[in-house]
C-alpha positions as protocol buffer text, in pm:
chain_id: "A"
residue {
  index: 1
  type: UNK
  ca { x: 5545 y: 287 z: 17331 }
}
residue {
  index: 2
  type: UNK
  ca { x: 5273 y: 280 z: 17599 }
}
residue {
  index: 3
  type: UNK
  ca { x: 5023 y: 498 z: 17417 }
}
residue {
  index: 4
  type: UNK
  ca { x: 4719 y: 498 z: 17389 }
}
residue {
  index: 5
  type: UNK
  ca { x: 4601 y: 542 z: 17744 }
}
residue {
  index: 6
  type: UNK
  ca { x: 4310 y: 698 z: 17934 }
}
residue {
  index: 7
  type: UNK
  ca { x: 4325 y: 931 z: 18232 }
}
residue {
  index: 8
  type: UNK
  ca { x: 4000 y: 1048 z: 18389 }
}
residue {
  index: 9
  type: UNK
  ca { x: 3774 y: 1196 z: 18121 }
}
residue {
  index: 10
  type: UNK
  ca { x: 4038 y: 1201 z: 17850 }
}
residue {
  index: 11
  type: UNK
  ca { x: 4204 y: 950 z: 17619 }
}
residue {
  index: 12
  type: UNK
  ca { x: 4540 y: 997 z: 17450 }
}
residue {
  index: 13
  type: UNK
  ca { x: 4653 y: 827 z: 17130 }
}
residue {
  index: 14
  type: UNK
  ca { x: 4875 y: 882 z: 16830 }
}
residue {
  index: 15
  type: UNK
  ca { x: 4715 y: 968 z: 16496 }
}
residue {
  index: 16
  type: UNK
  ca { x: 4684 y: 647 z: 16296 }
}
residue {
  index: 17
  type: UNK
  ca { x: 4516 y: 758 z: 15973 }
}
residue {
  index: 18
  type: UNK
  ca { x: 4518 y: 1054 z: 15734 }
}
residue {
  index: 19
  type: UNK
  ca { x: 4178 y: 1147 z: 15878 }
}
residue {
  index: 20
  type: UNK
  ca { x: 4330 y: 1166 z: 16226 }
}
residue {
  index: 21
  type: UNK
  ca { x: 4605 y: 1398 z: 16101 }
}
residue {
  index: 22
  type: UNK
  ca { x: 4347 y: 1614 z: 15927 }
}
residue {
  index: 23
  type: UNK
  ca { x: 4157 y: 1653 z: 16255 }
}
residue {
  index: 24
  type: UNK
  ca { x: 4478 y: 1781 z: 16414 }
}
residue {
  index: 25
  type: UNK
  ca { x: 4533 y: 2021 z: 16125 }
}
residue {
  index: 26
  type: UNK
  ca { x: 4179 y: 2158 z: 16163 }
}
residue {
  index: 27
  type: UNK
  ca { x: 4224 y: 2215 z: 16536 }
}
residue {
  index: 28
  type: UNK
  ca { x: 4562 y: 2378 z: 16480 }
}
residue {
  index: 29
  type: UNK
  ca { x: 4410 y: 2623 z: 16231 }
}
residue {
  index: 30
  type: UNK
  ca { x: 4136 y: 2719 z: 16477 }
}
residue {
  index: 31
  type: UNK
  ca { x: 4390 y: 2777 z: 16752 }
}
residue {
  index: 32
  type: UNK
  ca { x: 4658 y: 2961 z: 16556 }
}
residue {
  index: 33
  type: UNK
  ca { x: 4450 y: 3149 z: 16301 }
}
residue {
  index: 34
  type: UNK
  ca { x: 4115 y: 3185 z: 16481 }
}
residue {
  index: 35
  type: UNK
  ca { x: 3912 y: 3047 z: 16193 }
}
residue {
  index: 36
  type: UNK
  ca { x: 3807 y: 2729 z: 16021 }
}
residue {
  index: 37
  type: UNK
  ca { x: 4067 y: 2583 z: 15789 }
}
residue {
  index: 38
  type: UNK
  ca { x: 4357 y: 2343 z: 15762 }
}
residue {
  index: 39
  type: UNK
  ca { x: 4702 y: 2418 z: 15903 }
}
residue {
  index: 40
  type: UNK
  ca { x: 4933 y: 2184 z: 15711 }
}
residue {
  index: 41
  type: UNK
  ca { x: 5298 y: 2198 z: 15608 }
}
residue {
  index: 42
  type: UNK
  ca { x: 5580 y: 1979 z: 15479 }
}
residue {
  index: 43
  type: UNK
  ca { x: 5682 y: 1872 z: 15829 }
}
residue {
  index: 44
  type: UNK
  ca { x: 5359 y: 1687 z: 15908 }
}
residue {
  index: 45
  type: UNK
  ca { x: 5453 y: 1377 z: 15711 }
}
residue {
  index: 46
  type: UNK
  ca { x: 5768 y: 1314 z: 15918 }
}
residue {
  index: 47
  type: UNK
  ca { x: 5599 y: 1366 z: 16253 }
}
residue {
  index: 48
  type: UNK
  ca { x: 5377 y: 1183 z: 16496 }
}
residue {
  index: 49
  type: UNK
  ca { x: 5062 y: 1360 z: 16606 }
}
residue {
  index: 50
  type: UNK
  ca { x: 4950 y: 1318 z: 16967 }
}
residue {
  index: 51
  type: UNK
  ca { x: 4573 y: 1347 z: 17012 }
}
residue {
  index: 52
  type: UNK
  ca { x: 4379 y: 1410 z: 17333 }
}
residue {
  index: 53
  type: UNK
  ca { x: 4008 y: 1326 z: 17304 }
}
residue {
  index: 54
  type: UNK
  ca { x: 3721 y: 1367 z: 17549 }
}
residue {
  index: 55
  type: UNK
  ca { x: 3460 y: 1108 z: 17641 }
}
residue {
  index: 56
  type: UNK
  ca { x: 3256 y: 1191 z: 17331 }
}
residue {
  index: 57
  type: UNK
  ca { x: 3556 y: 1131 z: 17104 }
}
residue {
  index: 58
  type: UNK
  ca { x: 3605 y: 1503 z: 17034 }
}
residue {
  index: 59
  type: UNK
  ca { x: 3962 y: 1618 z: 16974 }
}
residue {
  index: 60
  type: UNK
  ca { x: 4039 y: 1872 z: 17247 }
}
residue {
  index: 61
  type: UNK
  ca { x: 4418 y: 1900 z: 17213 }
}
residue {
  index: 62
  type: UNK
  ca { x: 4701 y: 1791 z: 16987 }
}
residue {
  index: 63
  type: UNK
  ca { x: 5079 y: 1806 z: 16968 }
}
residue {
  index: 64
  type: UNK
  ca { x: 5313 y: 1745 z: 16676 }
}
residue {
  index: 65
  type: UNK
  ca { x: 5622 y: 1538 z: 16761 }
}
residue {
  index: 66
  type: UNK
  ca { x: 5939 y: 1486 z: 16558 }
}
residue {
  index: 67
  type: UNK
  ca { x: 6165 y: 1221 z: 16708 }
}
residue {
  index: 68
  type: UNK
  ca { x: 6540 y: 1244 z: 16647 }
}
residue {
  index: 69
  type: UNK
  ca { x: 6781 y: 960 z: 16718 }
}
residue {
  index: 70
  type: UNK
  ca { x: 7052 y: 1223 z: 16783 }
}
residue {
  index: 71
  type: UNK
  ca { x: 7105 y: 1594 z: 16731 }
}
residue {
  index: 72
  type: UNK
  ca { x: 7261 y: 1518 z: 16392 }
}
residue {
  index: 73
  type: UNK
  ca { x: 6905 y: 1502 z: 16252 }
}
residue {
  index: 74
  type: UNK
  ca { x: 6801 y: 1841 z: 16388 }
}
residue {
  index: 75
  type: UNK
  ca { x: 6831 y: 2013 z: 16050 }
}
residue {
  index: 76
  type: UNK
  ca { x: 6523 y: 1824 z: 15928 }
}
residue {
  index: 77
  type: UNK
  ca { x: 6294 y: 1979 z: 16188 }
}
residue {
  index: 78
  type: UNK
  ca { x: 6068 y: 2283 z: 16195 }
}
residue {
  index: 79
  type: UNK
  ca { x: 6283 y: 2502 z: 16420 }
}
residue {
  index: 80
  type: UNK
  ca { x: 6589 y: 2462 z: 16196 }
}
residue {
  index: 81
  type: UNK
  ca { x: 6432 y: 2691 z: 15933 }
}
residue {
  index: 82
  type: UNK
  ca { x: 6446 y: 2979 z: 16183 }
}
residue {
  index: 83
  type: UNK
  ca { x: 6761 y: 2912 z: 16389 }
}
residue {
  index: 84
  type: UNK
  ca { x: 7120 y: 2802 z: 16353 }
}
residue {
  index: 85
  type: UNK
  ca { x: 7110 y: 2484 z: 16564 }
}
residue {
  index: 86
  type: UNK
  ca { x: 7468 y: 2370 z: 16511 }
}
residue {
  index: 87
  type: UNK
  ca { x: 7527 y: 2356 z: 16887 }
}
residue {
  index: 88
  type: UNK
  ca { x: 7239 y: 2118 z: 16948 }
}
residue {
  index: 89
  type: UNK
  ca { x: 7342 y: 1914 z: 16643 }
}
residue {
  index: 90
  type: UNK
  ca { x: 7635 y: 1788 z: 16851 }
}
residue {
  index: 91
  type: UNK
  ca { x: 7410 y: 1622 z: 17111 }
}
residue {
  index: 92
  type: UNK
  ca { x: 7455 y: 1246 z: 17084 }
}
residue {
  index: 93
  type: UNK
  ca { x: 7124 y: 1140 z: 17240 }
}
residue {
  index: 94
  type: UNK
  ca { x: 6755 y: 1105 z: 17145 }
}
residue {
  index: 95
  type: UNK
  ca { x: 6556 y: 1427 z: 17122 }
}
residue {
  index: 96
  type: UNK
  ca { x: 6196 y: 1525 z: 17045 }
}
residue {
  index: 97
  type: UNK
  ca { x: 6093 y: 1847 z: 16873 }
}
residue {
  index: 98
  type: UNK
  ca { x: 5753 y: 1958 z: 17003 }
}
residue {
  index: 99
  type: UNK
  ca { x: 5540 y: 2177 z: 16781 }
}
residue {
  index: 100
  type: UNK
  ca { x: 5186 y: 2300 z: 16718 }
}
residue {
  index: 101
  type: UNK
  ca { x: 5092 y: 2226 z: 17082 }
}
residue {
  index: 102
  type: UNK
  ca { x: 4736 y: 2353 z: 17114 }
}
residue {
  index: 103
  type: UNK
  ca { x: 4413 y: 2310 z: 17310 }
}
residue {
  index: 104
  type: UNK
  ca { x: 4067 y: 2380 z: 17167 }
}
residue {
  index: 105
  type: UNK
  ca { x: 3979 y: 2745 z: 17243 }
}
residue {
  index: 106
  type: UNK
  ca { x: 3658 y: 2654 z: 17428 }
}
residue {
  index: 107
  type: UNK
  ca { x: 3823 y: 2395 z: 17654 }
}
residue {
  index: 108
  type: UNK
  ca { x: 3926 y: 2540 z: 17990 }
}
residue {
  index: 109
  type: UNK
  ca { x: 3992 y: 2218 z: 18181 }
}
residue {
  index: 110
  type: UNK
  ca { x: 4355 y: 2215 z: 18301 }
}
residue {
  index: 111
  type: UNK
  ca { x: 4345 y: 1834 z: 18306 }
}
residue {
  index: 112
  type: UNK
  ca { x: 4377 y: 1838 z: 17927 }
}
residue {
  index: 113
  type: UNK
  ca { x: 4730 y: 1979 z: 17949 }
}
residue {
  index: 114
  type: UNK
  ca { x: 4816 y: 1747 z: 18236 }
}
residue {
  index: 115
  type: UNK
  ca { x: 4711 y: 1442 z: 18036 }
}
residue {
  index: 116
  type: UNK
  ca { x: 4911 y: 1562 z: 17734 }
}
residue {
  index: 117
  type: UNK
  ca { x: 5222 y: 1606 z: 17951 }
}
residue {
  index: 118
  type: UNK
  ca { x: 5163 y: 1263 z: 18100 }
}
residue {
  index: 119
  type: UNK
  ca { x: 5169 y: 1113 z: 17751 }
}
residue {
  index: 120
  type: UNK
  ca { x: 5486 y: 1305 z: 17664 }
}
residue {
  index: 121
  type: UNK
  ca { x: 5646 y: 1178 z: 17984 }
}
residue {
  index: 122
  type: UNK
  ca { x: 5574 y: 821 z: 17878 }
}
residue {
  index: 123
  type: UNK
  ca { x: 5740 y: 884 z: 17544 }
}
residue {
  index: 124
  type: UNK
  ca { x: 6043 y: 1047 z: 17706 }
}
residue {
  index: 125
  type: UNK
  ca { x: 6090 y: 749 z: 17936 }
}
residue {
  index: 126
  type: UNK
  ca { x: 6028 y: 487 z: 17668 }
}
residue {
  index: 127
  type: UNK
  ca { x: 6277 y: 635 z: 17421 }
}
residue {
  index: 128
  type: UNK
  ca { x: 6518 y: 773 z: 17687 }
}
residue {
  index: 129
  type: UNK
  ca { x: 6490 y: 1121 z: 17542 }
}
residue {
  index: 130
  type: UNK
  ca { x: 6753 y: 1369 z: 17661 }
}
residue {
  index: 131
  type: UNK
  ca { x: 6597 y: 1691 z: 17530 }
}
residue {
  index: 132
  type: UNK
  ca { x: 6262 y: 1838 z: 17429 }
}
residue {
  index: 133
  type: UNK
  ca { x: 6272 y: 2152 z: 17216 }
}
residue {
  index: 134
  type: UNK
  ca { x: 6063 y: 2367 z: 16988 }
}
residue {
  index: 135
  type: UNK
  ca { x: 5937 y: 2719 z: 16917 }
}
residue {
  index: 136
  type: UNK
  ca { x: 5722 y: 2902 z: 17170 }
}
residue {
  index: 137
  type: UNK
  ca { x: 5478 y: 3136 z: 16996 }
}
residue {
  index: 138
  type: UNK
  ca { x: 5387 y: 3487 z: 17111 }
}
residue {
  index: 139
  type: UNK
  ca { x: 5081 y: 3629 z: 16934 }
}
residue {
  index: 140
  type: UNK
  ca { x: 5152 y: 3917 z: 16696 }
}
residue {
  index: 141
  type: UNK
  ca { x: 5480 y: 4045 z: 16554 }
}
residue {
  index: 142
  type: UNK
  ca { x: 5545 y: 4353 z: 16770 }
}
residue {
  index: 143
  type: UNK
  ca { x: 5809 y: 4268 z: 17033 }
}
residue {
  index: 144
  type: UNK
  ca { x: 5732 y: 4584 z: 17232 }
}
residue {
  index: 145
  type: UNK
  ca { x: 5410 y: 4421 z: 17352 }
}
residue {
  index: 146
  type: UNK
  ca { x: 5620 y: 4166 z: 17542 }
}
residue {
  index: 147
  type: UNK
  ca { x: 5896 y: 4394 z: 17668 }
}
residue {
  index: 148
  type: UNK
  ca { x: 5878 y: 4288 z: 18033 }
}
residue {
  index: 149
  type: UNK
  ca { x: 5851 y: 3919 z: 17946 }
}
residue {
  index: 150
  type: UNK
  ca { x: 6144 y: 3934 z: 17705 }
}
residue {
  index: 151
  type: UNK
  ca { x: 6358 y: 4120 z: 17959 }
}
residue {
  index: 152
  type: UNK
  ca { x: 6278 y: 3855 z: 18221 }
}
residue {
  index: 153
  type: UNK
  ca { x: 6371 y: 3577 z: 17980 }
}
residue {
  index: 154
  type: UNK
  ca { x: 6699 y: 3747 z: 17886 }
}
residue {
  index: 155
  type: UNK
  ca { x: 6798 y: 3799 z: 18250 }
}
residue {
  index: 156
  type: UNK
  ca { x: 6692 y: 3467 z: 18400 }
}
residue {
  index: 157
  type: UNK
  ca { x: 6633 y: 3195 z: 18144 }
}
residue {
  index: 158
  type: UNK
  ca { x: 6888 y: 3199 z: 17861 }
}
residue {
  index: 159
  type: UNK
  ca { x: 7033 y: 2862 z: 17767 }
}
residue {
  index: 160
  type: UNK
  ca { x: 7400 y: 2764 z: 17787 }
}
residue {
  index: 161
  type: UNK
  ca { x: 7606 y: 2938 z: 17521 }
}
residue {
  index: 162
  type: UNK
  ca { x: 7736 y: 2617 z: 17353 }
}
residue {
  index: 163
  type: UNK
  ca { x: 7377 y: 2498 z: 17293 }
}
residue {
  index: 164
  type: UNK
  ca { x: 7205 y: 2832 z: 17238 }
}
residue {
  index: 165
  type: UNK
  ca { x: 7071 y: 2879 z: 16881 }
}
residue {
  index: 166
  type: UNK
  ca { x: 7241 y: 3129 z: 16654 }
}
residue {
  index: 167
  type: UNK
  ca { x: 7071 y: 3382 z: 16427 }
}
residue {
  index: 168
  type: UNK
  ca { x: 6951 y: 3247 z: 16092 }
}
residue {
  index: 169
  type: UNK
  ca { x: 6624 y: 3425 z: 16009 }
}
residue {
  index: 170
  type: UNK
  ca { x: 6617 y: 3767 z: 15843 }
}
residue {
  index: 171
  type: UNK
  ca { x: 6380 y: 3934 z: 16092 }
}
residue {
  index: 172
  type: UNK
  ca { x: 6484 y: 3888 z: 16455 }
}
residue {
  index: 173
  type: UNK
  ca { x: 6474 y: 4082 z: 16782 }
}
residue {
  index: 174
  type: UNK
  ca { x: 6733 y: 4032 z: 17056 }
}
residue {
  index: 175
  type: UNK
  ca { x: 6547 y: 3975 z: 17383 }
}
residue {
  index: 176
  type: UNK
  ca { x: 6773 y: 4210 z: 17576 }
}
residue {
  index: 177
  type: UNK
  ca { x: 6724 y: 4489 z: 17322 }
}
residue {
  index: 178
  type: UNK
  ca { x: 6346 y: 4519 z: 17360 }
}
residue {
  index: 179
  type: UNK
  ca { x: 6237 y: 4798 z: 17593 }
}
residue {
  index: 180
  type: UNK
  ca { x: 6095 y: 4655 z: 17915 }
}
residue {
  index: 181
  type: UNK
  ca { x: 5762 y: 4832 z: 17883 }
}
residue {
  index: 182
  type: UNK
  ca { x: 5494 y: 4611 z: 17730 }
}
residue {
  index: 183
  type: UNK
  ca { x: 5321 y: 4381 z: 17979 }
}
residue {
  index: 184
  type: UNK
  ca { x: 5218 y: 4101 z: 17743 }
}
residue {
  index: 185
  type: UNK
  ca { x: 5224 y: 3769 z: 17932 }
}
residue {
  index: 186
  type: UNK
  ca { x: 5438 y: 3461 z: 17887 }
}
residue {
  index: 187
  type: UNK
  ca { x: 5243 y: 3189 z: 17703 }
}
residue {
  index: 188
  type: UNK
  ca { x: 5121 y: 2912 z: 17939 }
}
residue {
  index: 189
  type: UNK
  ca { x: 5326 y: 2648 z: 17759 }
}
residue {
  index: 190
  type: UNK
  ca { x: 5646 y: 2848 z: 17807 }
}
residue {
  index: 191
  type: UNK
  ca { x: 5569 y: 2893 z: 18177 }
}
residue {
  index: 192
  type: UNK
  ca { x: 5542 y: 2515 z: 18202 }
}
residue {
  index: 193
  type: UNK
  ca { x: 5880 y: 2465 z: 18033 }
}
residue {
  index: 194
  type: UNK
  ca { x: 6048 y: 2719 z: 18261 }
}
residue {
  index: 195
  type: UNK
  ca { x: 5895 y: 2564 z: 18573 }
}
residue {
  index: 196
  type: UNK
  ca { x: 6056 y: 2236 z: 18473 }
}
residue {
  index: 197
  type: UNK
  ca { x: 6399 y: 2394 z: 18428 }
}
residue {
  index: 198
  type: UNK
  ca { x: 6375 y: 2481 z: 18060 }
}
residue {
  index: 199
  type: UNK
  ca { x: 6564 y: 2759 z: 17885 }
}
residue {
  index: 200
  type: UNK
  ca { x: 6526 y: 2986 z: 17583 }
}
residue {
  index: 201
  type: UNK
  ca { x: 6736 y: 3131 z: 17303 }
}
residue {
  index: 202
  type: UNK
  ca { x: 6844 y: 3494 z: 17308 }
}
residue {
  index: 203
  type: UNK
  ca { x: 6631 y: 3628 z: 17022 }
}
residue {
  index: 204
  type: UNK
  ca { x: 6277 y: 3621 z: 16886 }
}
residue {
  index: 205
  type: UNK
  ca { x: 6205 y: 3542 z: 16521 }
}
residue {
  index: 206
  type: UNK
  ca { x: 5929 y: 3723 z: 16333 }
}
residue {
  index: 207
  type: UNK
  ca { x: 5695 y: 3487 z: 16146 }
}
residue {
  index: 208
  type: UNK
  ca { x: 5462 y: 3701 z: 15934 }
}
residue {
  index: 209
  type: UNK
  ca { x: 5285 y: 3397 z: 15786 }
}
residue {
  index: 210
  type: UNK
  ca { x: 5159 y: 3293 z: 16130 }
}
residue {
  index: 211
  type: UNK
  ca { x: 5149 y: 3646 z: 16272 }
}
residue {
  index: 212
  type: UNK
  ca { x: 5365 y: 3543 z: 16563 }
}
residue {
  index: 213
  type: UNK
  ca { x: 5702 y: 3579 z: 16731 }
}
residue {
  index: 214
  type: UNK
  ca { x: 5893 y: 3255 z: 16789 }
}
residue {
  index: 215
  type: UNK
  ca { x: 6136 y: 3200 z: 17075 }
}
residue {
  index: 216
  type: UNK
  ca { x: 6342 y: 2883 z: 17076 }
}
residue {
  index: 217
  type: UNK
  ca { x: 6270 y: 2678 z: 17388 }
}
residue {
  index: 218
  type: UNK
  ca { x: 6453 y: 2373 z: 17520 }
}
residue {
  index: 219
  type: UNK
  ca { x: 6409 y: 2140 z: 17815 }
}
residue {
  index: 220
  type: UNK
  ca { x: 6694 y: 1914 z: 17917 }
}
residue {
  index: 221
  type: UNK
  ca { x: 6525 y: 1615 z: 18079 }
}
residue {
  index: 222
  type: UNK
  ca { x: 6804 y: 1570 z: 18335 }
}
residue {
  index: 223
  type: UNK
  ca { x: 6737 y: 1925 z: 18460 }
}
residue {
  index: 224
  type: UNK
  ca { x: 6373 y: 1860 z: 18557 }
}
residue {
  index: 225
  type: UNK
  ca { x: 6344 y: 1890 z: 18937 }
}
residue {
  index: 226
  type: UNK
  ca { x: 6292 y: 1545 z: 19096 }
}
residue {
  index: 227
  type: UNK
  ca { x: 5960 y: 1640 z: 19256 }
}
residue {
  index: 228
  type: UNK
  ca { x: 5827 y: 1765 z: 18921 }
}
residue {
  index: 229
  type: UNK
  ca { x: 5951 y: 1449 z: 18746 }
}
residue {
  index: 230
  type: UNK
  ca { x: 5768 y: 1233 z: 19002 }
}
residue {
  index: 231
  type: UNK
  ca { x: 5449 y: 1432 z: 18950 }
}
residue {
  index: 232
  type: UNK
  ca { x: 5471 y: 1391 z: 18572 }
}
residue {
  index: 233
  type: UNK
  ca { x: 5527 y: 1018 z: 18602 }
}
residue {
  index: 234
  type: UNK
  ca { x: 5225 y: 996 z: 18831 }
}
residue {
  index: 235
  type: UNK
  ca { x: 5019 y: 1153 z: 18553 }
}
residue {
  index: 236
  type: UNK
  ca { x: 5158 y: 899 z: 18307 }
}
């Protein structure tokens, strides 16, 4: 795999030591909980952790990656605790579950995300990944805040029925059942997925532990528009 690499002011590498992983867990806690602490769970040990560092060696972004040889392994991932993924389990091709994708709150440079996507593009090409998937997080647990966004997703961006996740969690909200009133925005990461041809599941899952709403998100690599694919490979 052709990582690590440097692009402009940033360097990308995979965590190589427990201390590296702990740095990622600290940054994740700051981003998702707004305070100092460690965000760690049972999935960390089975994952790779992509790190983006600035010229001073400071961690400015990280992504957790779980590589699957085929969809048959999907039950071991993070998203499987919230969704029935039996449709995707039939996919006979490499996949990567992307999770805990975050950028340090005080970093506003868009190049950080571009470099992270460049690294992911390298991994996709090296392993011949067919799908990227994960949970997109909306802050808070009140779906009404995101009524307009959820309505847009339900009307324009639902995935194909054979692959779309089924309901598994106890607390869920169908996207097309939320009143189209609240004007809460789509998260930037989800906008990126959709711009590349990604799709979403038809319901949001309430996660009280993280104070968030999860929406399953999937990107089929073959669906990425050619111009966008060329741009991503240029970053890589």
